[in-house]
MIRO-9369 format. One line per 5 residues: number of its first residue (from 1); for each residue x, y, z of C-alpha. Coordinates in Angstrom, 2 decimals, m for minus. Each point is the difference from the previous one (the first is absolute). Last residue first. Layout:
NUM = X/Y/Z ~ ...
This chain:
374 = 119.27/91.60/84.04 ~ m3.31/1.49/0.82 ~ 1.19/3.42/0.39 ~ 1.27/0.34/m3.65 ~ 3.53/1.50/m0.08
369 = 0.26/3.76/m1.86 ~ m0.92/2.25/3.02 ~ m0.38/3.64/m1.17 ~ m3.36/0.23/0.98 ~ 0.74/m0.92/3.77
364 = m2.47/m1.88/2.15 ~ m2.54/1.89/2.45 ~ m3.08/m0.02/m2.03 ~ m2.64/1.16/1.83 ~ m3.82/m0.84/m0.42
359 = m1.70/m2.06/m2.67 ~ m2.66/2.91/m1.42 ~ m3.04/m1.71/m1.55 ~ m3.25/1.14/m1.93 ~ 2.33/0.87/m2.95
354 = 1.99/3.22/m0.61 ~ m0.63/3.45/m1.36 ~ 2.42/2.08/1.84 ~ m0.18/2.95/2.29 ~ 3.34/1.86/0.72
349 = 0.45/0.40/3.70 ~ m2.01/1.60/2.38 ~ 1.04/1.69/3.37 ~ m2.57/m0.16/3.10 ~ m0.26/2.23/2.75
344 = m0.73/m1.14/3.78 ~ 2.89/2.43/1.10 ~ 1.73/m2.61/2.13 ~ m1.30/m2.89/m1.40 ~ 1.36/0.83/m3.68
339 = m1.61/m2.49/m2.32 ~ 1.80/m0.53/m3.62 ~ m2.21/m1.16/m2.56 ~ 0.55/m2.31/m2.84 ~ m3.08/0.17/m2.85
334 = m2.11/m2.17/m1.58 ~ m2.22/0.42/m2.52 ~ m3.50/m0.18/m1.59 ~ m0.83/3.51/m1.54 ~ m1.62/3.30/1.05
329 = m0.62/m1.43/2.61 ~ 0.16/m3.31/1.35 ~ 3.57/0.18/1.60 ~ 1.84/m3.05/1.96 ~ 2.42/1.03/2.90
324 = 3.13/m1.54/0.73 ~ 1.91/0.96/3.09 ~ 3.38/1.34/0.94 ~ 0.51/0.72/3.65 ~ 2.16/3.27/1.65
319 = 1.81/m1.07/2.83 ~ 3.19/1.98/m1.00 ~ 1.83/m3.49/m1.04 ~ m3.07/m0.77/m2.17 ~ m2.69/m2.57/0.86
314 = m1.03/m2.08/m3.19 ~ m2.83/m1.52/m1.75 ~ m3.46/0.58/1.83 ~ m2.86/m1.43/m1.98 ~ m2.80/0.99/m2.48
309 = m2.10/2.88/1.44 ~ m2.62/0.93/m2.08 ~ m0.82/3.14/m2.14 ~ m2.93/1.96/m1.47 ~ m2.15/0.25/3.12
304 = 2.89/m0.31/1.90 ~ 1.33/3.50/m0.87 ~ m3.04/2.35/0.64 ~ m0.68/m2.47/3.17 ~ 3.26/0.72/1.38
299 = 2.74/m2.68/0.44 ~ 1.26/m0.42/3.55 ~ 3.34/m1.78/0.76 ~ 0.45/m1.52/3.41 ~ 3.54/m1.27/m0.03
294 = 2.26/m1.95/2.66 ~ m2.58/m2.17/1.85 ~ 2.32/m2.64/1.77 ~ m1.24/m3.54/0.27 ~ 0.92/m2.55/2.75
289 = 0.85/m3.41/m0.72 ~ 2.94/m0.43/1.84 ~ 2.14/m2.96/m1.53 ~ m1.19/1.64/m3.54 ~ 1.73/3.29/0.78
284 = m0.90/3.35/m1.54 ~ m3.83/m0.65/m1.46 ~ m0.52/3.48/m1.17 ~ m3.44/1.32/0.02 ~ m1.01/2.58/m3.12
279 = m3.59/1.60/0.43 ~ m1.89/1.43/m2.99 ~ m2.60/2.47/0.54 ~ m2.41/0.95/m2.65 ~ m2.09/3.16/0.61
274 = m3.05/1.77/0.18 ~ m2.40/m2.88/0.01 ~ 2.64/m2.65/1.07 ~ 1.96/m2.83/m1.59 ~ 2.52/m1.68/2.36
269 = 2.80/m1.90/m1.58 ~ 2.26/m2.17/2.45 ~ 3.32/m0.37/m1.48 ~ 1.90/m2.67/1.80 ~ 3.84/0.24/m0.30
264 = 2.34/m2.94/0.32 ~ 3.73/1.45/0.34 ~ 2.96/m0.15/m2.43 ~ m0.46/3.64/m1.28 ~ m3.35/m0.40/m0.55
259 = m1.67/m3.67/m0.75 ~ m3.70/0.10/m0.49 ~ m3.41/m1.11/1.41 ~ m3.42/1.22/m0.61 ~ m2.87/0.63/2.37
254 = m3.42/1.05/m0.91 ~ m2.56/2.38/1.47 ~ m3.73/0.46/0.21 ~ m0.65/m3.52/0.02 ~ 1.36/m0.63/3.61
249 = m2.15/2.72/1.35 ~ 1.89/2.79/1.78 ~ m1.71/0.76/3.47 ~ 1.33/m3.45/0.98 ~ 3.93/1.45/m0.46
244 = 2.26/m1.51/m2.67 ~ 2.88/m2.09/1.42 ~ 3.14/m0.29/m1.54 ~ 0.65/m3.40/m1.43 ~ m0.20/m2.92/2.49
239 = 2.93/m2.75/m0.64 ~ m0.90/m3.72/m0.65 ~ 2.06/m2.71/1.84 ~ 1.34/m3.28/m1.45 ~ 2.39/1.76/m2.52
234 = m0.60/m1.48/m3.33 ~ 3.05/m2.17/m1.64 ~ 2.67/0.37/m2.28 ~ 2.76/0.41/2.44 ~ 1.69/2.84/m2.04
229 = m3.34/1.24/m1.66 ~ m1.54/0.07/3.60 ~ m4.02/0.57/m0.97 ~ m1.78/2.26/2.44 ~ m3.89/0.09/0.82
224 = m1.67/3.75/0.48 ~ m3.15/0.64/1.72 ~ m2.22/3.10/m0.83 ~ m1.20/1.23/3.75 ~ m3.25/1.91/0.47
219 = m0.47/1.78/3.49 ~ m0.37/0.44/3.75 ~ m1.34/m3.55/0.86 ~ 1.32/m1.48/m3.06 ~ m1.66/m0.66/m3.51
214 = 1.96/m1.92/m2.10 ~ 1.02/0.61/m3.77 ~ m0.36/m2.83/m2.51 ~ 1.84/m0.81/m2.98 ~ 3.46/m0.09/1.59
209 = 2.64/2.47/m0.88 ~ 3.30/m1.75/m1.34 ~ 3.74/0.81/1.19 ~ 2.64/m1.76/m1.73 ~ 3.30/m0.07/2.09
204 = 3.34/0.40/m1.47 ~ 0.86/3.30/1.10 ~ m3.35/1.33/m1.10 ~ m2.49/m1.31/m2.31 ~ m3.42/1.55/m0.11
199 = m3.32/m1.49/m0.62 ~ m3.77/1.50/m0.52 ~ 1.15/2.81/m1.74 ~ m1.32/m0.62/m3.50 ~ m0.47/m3.08/m1.66
194 = m2.78/m1.55/1.60 ~ 0.67/m3.34/1.96 ~ m0.88/0.90/3.61 ~ 0.85/m2.86/2.36 ~ m1.85/m3.08/1.73
189 = 1.68/m0.28/3.07 ~ 3.01/m2.29/1.38 ~ 1.25/0.45/m3.68 ~ m0.28/m3.61/m1.52 ~ 3.17/m2.62/m0.44
184 = 3.35/0.87/m1.81 ~ m0.23/m1.98/m3.43 ~ 3.16/0.60/m1.87 ~ m0.23/1.23/m3.52 ~ 2.91/m1.37/m2.60
179 = 2.32/2.30/m1.84 ~ 3.45/m1.82/1.02 ~ 1.21/m0.66/3.35 ~ 3.21/1.82/m0.54 ~ m1.87/3.11/m0.07
174 = m0.62/2.22/m2.95 ~ m3.18/1.41/1.71 ~ m0.66/m2.12/2.97 ~ m3.79/m1.28/m0.05 ~ m2.89/0.16/3.14
169 = m3.54/m1.33/m0.18 ~ m2.66/1.00/2.66 ~ m3.35/m1.59/m0.16 ~ m3.57/1.40/0.83 ~ m2.58/m2.56/0.46
164 = m3.08/m0.97/m1.95 ~ 2.03/m2.71/m1.94 ~ 2.46/2.48/m1.13 ~ m0.46/3.72/0.23 ~ 3.30/2.24/m0.50
159 = 3.11/1.26/1.70 ~ 3.32/0.52/m1.73 ~ 3.22/0.97/1.08 ~ 3.03/0.59/m2.15 ~ 3.48/m0.27/1.41
154 = 2.92/2.27/m0.85 ~ 3.47/m1.38/1.01 ~ 3.00/0.31/2.52 ~ m1.72/m3.01/1.81 ~ 0.67/1.30/3.22
149 = m1.19/3.59/m1.05 ~ m2.93/m1.14/m1.67 ~ m1.31/3.18/m2.17 ~ m3.72/0.25/m0.64 ~ m2.34/m0.60/m3.05
144 = m3.99/m0.23/0.17 ~ m2.60/m1.60/m1.55 ~ m3.48/m0.38/1.04 ~ m2.58/m2.46/m1.59 ~ m3.75/0.00/m0.76
139 = 0.01/m1.71/m3.78 ~ 1.22/m3.33/1.70 ~ 2.58/m2.87/m1.12 ~ 0.80/m1.71/3.25 ~ m0.62/m3.48/m1.34
134 = 1.37/0.77/m3.40 ~ 3.47/1.28/1.47 ~ 0.61/3.73/m0.27 ~ 1.59/1.38/m3.06 ~ 3.74/0.89/0.36
129 = 0.81/3.77/0.10 ~ 1.04/1.10/m3.03 ~ 3.33/2.11/m0.21 ~ 0.08/3.48/m1.46 ~ 3.57/1.82/m0.59
124 = 0.02/3.83/m0.28 ~ 3.38/0.24/1.35 ~ m0.62/2.38/2.90 ~ m3.63/m0.33/0.14 ~ m0.03/m3.74/0.84
119 = m3.48/m1.47/m1.03 ~ m1.39/m3.09/1.47 ~ m2.89/m1.50/m2.02 ~ m3.34/m1.31/0.50 ~ m1.96/m2.02/m2.71
114 = m3.71/m0.50/0.74 ~ m1.12/1.93/m3.41 ~ m0.95/3.09/2.00 ~ 3.65/0.56/0.74 ~ 1.39/0.31/3.54
109 = 3.50/1.96/0.25 ~ 2.24/m0.36/3.31 ~ 2.71/3.07/m0.33 ~ 3.54/m0.70/1.51 ~ 2.55/2.43/1.43
104 = m1.24/0.05/3.99 ~ m3.73/m1.53/m0.64 ~ m2.47/1.41/m2.30 ~ m3.09/m1.98/0.06 ~ m3.15/m0.80/m2.03
99 = 0.50/2.61/m3.32 ~ m2.83/m0.86/m2.24 ~ 0.39/m1.12/m3.64 ~ m2.39/m0.16/m2.82 ~ 1.19/m2.39/m2.62
94 = 2.95/m0.98/m2.07 ~ 2.36/0.85/3.05 ~ 3.88/0.46/m0.97 ~ m0.21/2.67/2.94 ~ 1.47/2.45/m2.28
89 = 1.83/2.58/2.32 ~ 0.09/3.95/0.27 ~ 2.60/1.91/2.06 ~ 0.43/3.01/1.90 ~ m3.62/1.42/m0.40
84 = m0.01/3.30/1.81 ~ m3.14/m0.34/2.40 ~ 1.86/2.14/2.80 ~ 0.80/m2.71/2.24 ~ 1.76/m1.90/m2.54
79 = m1.45/m2.05/m2.82 ~ 0.07/m3.48/m1.16 ~ m2.37/m1.13/m2.92 ~ m1.10/m3.47/m0.85 ~ m1.49/m1.30/m3.26
74 = m2.78/m2.23/m0.64 ~ m2.78/2.13/1.72 ~ m1.76/0.05/m3.16 ~ m1.37/3.50/0.54 ~ 2.14/1.65/2.46
69 = 3.31/m1.21/1.18 ~ 0.61/m1.96/3.04 ~ 1.33/1.81/2.99 ~ 3.48/m0.15/1.83 ~ 1.24/2.87/2.37
64 = 3.77/0.93/0.40 ~ 0.85/0.80/3.27 ~ 2.78/2.70/0.94 ~ 3.20/m1.26/1.03 ~ 2.31/1.44/m2.77
59 = 3.70/0.15/1.32 ~ m0.38/m3.18/1.58 ~ m0.96/m1.58/m3.08 ~ 2.72/1.59/m2.06 ~ 2.39/m1.03/2.78
54 = m1.35/m3.80/m0.69 ~ 0.02/m0.06/m3.74 ~ 3.56/1.45/0.02 ~ 1.27/m2.59/2.45 ~ m1.51/m2.70/m2.48
49 = 1.49/1.22/m3.00 ~ m2.49/0.13/m2.79 ~ 0.42/3.88/m0.21 ~ 3.67/m0.15/m0.06 ~ 0.61/m2.70/m2.60
44 = m2.31/1.79/m2.30 ~ 1.68/3.31/0.56 ~ 3.16/m1.67/m0.87 ~ m1.29/m1.97/m2.99 ~ m1.38/3.26/m1.48
39 = m3.24/1.87/m0.41 ~ m2.65/m2.96/0.00 ~ 0.14/m0.06/3.58 ~ m1.34/3.84/0.03 ~ m3.39/m1.72/m1.03
34 = m0.33/m1.68/3.62 ~ 1.50/3.27/1.56 ~ m2.93/2.23/m1.47 ~ m2.81/m2.09/1.75 ~ 1.88/m0.43/3.53
29 = 0.43/3.59/0.49 ~ 3.15/1.80/m0.25 ~ 1.75/1.08/3.07 ~ 1.98/m2.98/0.43 ~ 1.23/1.15/m3.33
24 = 1.44/2.84/0.89 ~ 2.35/m1.50/3.10 ~ 1.31/m2.70/m2.36 ~ 0.90/2.68/m2.57 ~ 1.68/2.23/2.59
19 = 1.98/m3.23/1.63 ~ 1.33/m1.24/m3.33 ~ 1.00/3.39/m1.10 ~ m1.48/0.45/m3.38 ~ 1.51/m1.43/m3.18
14 = m1.92/0.21/m3.59 ~ 0.67/m3.64/m1.40 ~ 2.85/m0.31/m2.68 ~ 2.74/m1.51/2.50 ~ m2.46/m2.34/1.33
9 = m1.50/0.12/3.46 ~ m0.36/m3.11/2.05 ~ 2.22/0.34/2.84 ~ m1.27/3.25/1.41 ~ m3.79/m1.21/m0.68
4 = m0.07/m2.86/2.37 ~ 0.84/2.66/2.90 ~ 3.34/0.81/2.17 ~ m0.77/2.51/2.69
């Protein structure tokens, strides 16, 4: 196999068989590989080669988790499912930062000063989101970032209150149409504008929980409205979330939305006297709005009195699922935890002192050197 390193090795450089070196480097995690680019020109050429980067990503498919760092929240950590930090990034914020969104290989950061940024973890480059128009400016807003396959670009979406009604604005990041926001009407129903768990972007569609659940004959439903990032339009019909039986009053459970392995997932958290039960329902086909309950996770009282369920993150190939747990004792921290549904047991990763936000799963390659917004 001919590799880029073979043609670039200088006479005074240590020589290894090209195929052997290629295979060895494929096995090395991304964090040290980024430093190995400084070894010599041939190594830099290889480690920046798109073919090698793609092969390395295929060899290391495990999810990476993005969280805000503790105290100031100005910086960002990327860690593996064992809790090991593989990269730290400066967010370039001069004020407290909360991670709003992680989608594919970008992270959306919200600054308390109202200036919001998009961070590319591979390059460390941050870009400002343009300010909302003055007539659409509001303190109560929701921001998300999603990929538009048709445009081949990322788009940012914001929903805020203007003139007593919610208004949606869209902007193409790095697009040919500049950085101006485009107004795209109001959602079919009032949507939740809180930061965590009320919106998820899946395959070019942003799904929002509406503000008020509805009582049905046999139970309660939260309703979901959807915005198509490709068409830049709201779906006319709403979607019913999984139903909670009437014997579980609506104020005693809460529903969050999250993207897991390319699927929309509704996480239903049901506190109880002796246990806390979390049900994970997967929305398998948007053309057939049916939900499938794939996981029921029970946290005993002895655990959840000092912990709370954060969010599901990633389903592994063996069916185990990575979840995020917040711990309150003996100190406040977050921890990735792998749940095995066959044995109903947990395996904890390393606890880490972080801010009050976990952005989600980063699916890009940390070896990539080209900015995502270009």
